[in-house]
C-alpha positions as CSV (number, residue, x, y, z in Angstrom):
1,X,-197.0,26.7,64.5
2,X,-197.5,30.2,65.0
3,X,-198.4,30.5,61.2
4,X,-201.5,31.5,59.7
5,X,-203.7,29.1,57.4
6,X,-206.7,28.6,56.1
7,X,-209.7,26.3,58.0
8,X,-212.9,25.3,57.5
9,X,-215.6,24.9,60.1
10,X,-216.7,21.6,60.2
11,X,-218.9,21.3,63.4
12,X,-220.1,23.6,66.3
13,X,-220.5,23.0,69.8
14,X,-220.9,24.8,73.1
15,X,-217.4,24.9,73.6
16,X,-215.9,25.9,70.3
17,X,-215.8,25.2,66.6
18,X,-214.2,22.0,65.0
19,X,-212.5,22.8,62.2
20,X,-210.2,21.1,59.2
21,X,-206.9,22.8,58.8
22,X,-203.8,22.5,56.2
23,X,-200.4,22.7,57.9
24,X,-197.6,22.3,55.9
25,X,-199.3,20.4,53.3
26,X,-200.6,18.1,55.9
27,X,-204.6,18.4,57.1
28,X,-205.4,18.6,60.7
29,X,-208.8,18.0,62.7
30,X,-208.6,21.4,64.3
31,X,-210.2,22.5,67.6
32,X,-210.9,26.6,67.8
33,X,-211.8,27.2,71.6
34,X,-214.5,29.6,72.2
35,X,-211.7,32.0,74.2
36,X,-210.3,31.8,70.8
37,X,-213.1,32.8,68.7
38,X,-213.0,36.4,69.3
39,X,-211.8,39.3,71.9
40,X,-214.5,39.6,74.6
41,X,-217.1,37.4,75.6
42,X,-218.9,35.0,72.8
43,X,-222.2,33.6,74.1
44,X,-223.2,32.1,70.8
45,X,-220.3,30.6,68.5
46,X,-223.1,30.6,65.4
47,X,-222.8,34.7,65.5
48,X,-219.2,34.5,64.7
49,X,-218.6,31.1,62.5
50,X,-220.8,28.8,60.6
51,X,-220.4,25.2,59.0
52,X,-218.8,25.6,55.8
53,X,-217.2,28.6,56.6
54,X,-213.3,29.0,55.4
55,X,-211.3,31.7,57.9
56,X,-207.9,32.7,58.8
57,X,-206.4,30.9,62.0
58,X,-203.5,31.2,63.6
59,X,-201.8,27.9,64.8
60,X,-201.5,27.6,68.2
61,X,-200.3,24.0,68.8
62,X,-200.1,20.6,66.7
63,X,-200.3,16.8,68.0
64,X,-198.7,15.0,65.3
65,X,-199.7,11.8,67.1
66,X,-203.2,12.4,66.9
67,X,-203.4,14.8,64.1
68,X,-205.0,17.9,65.8
69,X,-204.3,21.3,66.3
70,X,-205.4,23.9,68.6
71,X,-206.5,27.3,66.4
72,X,-207.0,30.8,67.4
73,X,-209.3,33.3,65.5
74,X,-208.4,36.3,67.2
75,X,-205.0,35.8,67.4
76,X,-205.1,36.1,63.4
77,X,-204.0,40.1,63.5
78,X,-202.6,40.2,66.9
C-alpha cells in the first residue's frame, strides 16, 4: 500500500473503472472509484480513462484473500 504501480484499465462503470494492477509481483483486480479519478467532479469516466489505457495508480488498499485492490489516480502526484 502507498506505492505507485502501473494499472491497465479493463472496464468502465458509472461508479468507477476496473483495472489490473501488478503489486509486488502479483496481479490484482483493482477498482478506481469515480472519486479517485481526479480532483473535482467527474460526470463521465470515459473523459479521463478508456479500456486499454495504462496509467500510474496509487495503491490505497489490498485485500489478499479476495485478490482485490483499491486504486487512486488522483493521489499519484499528491
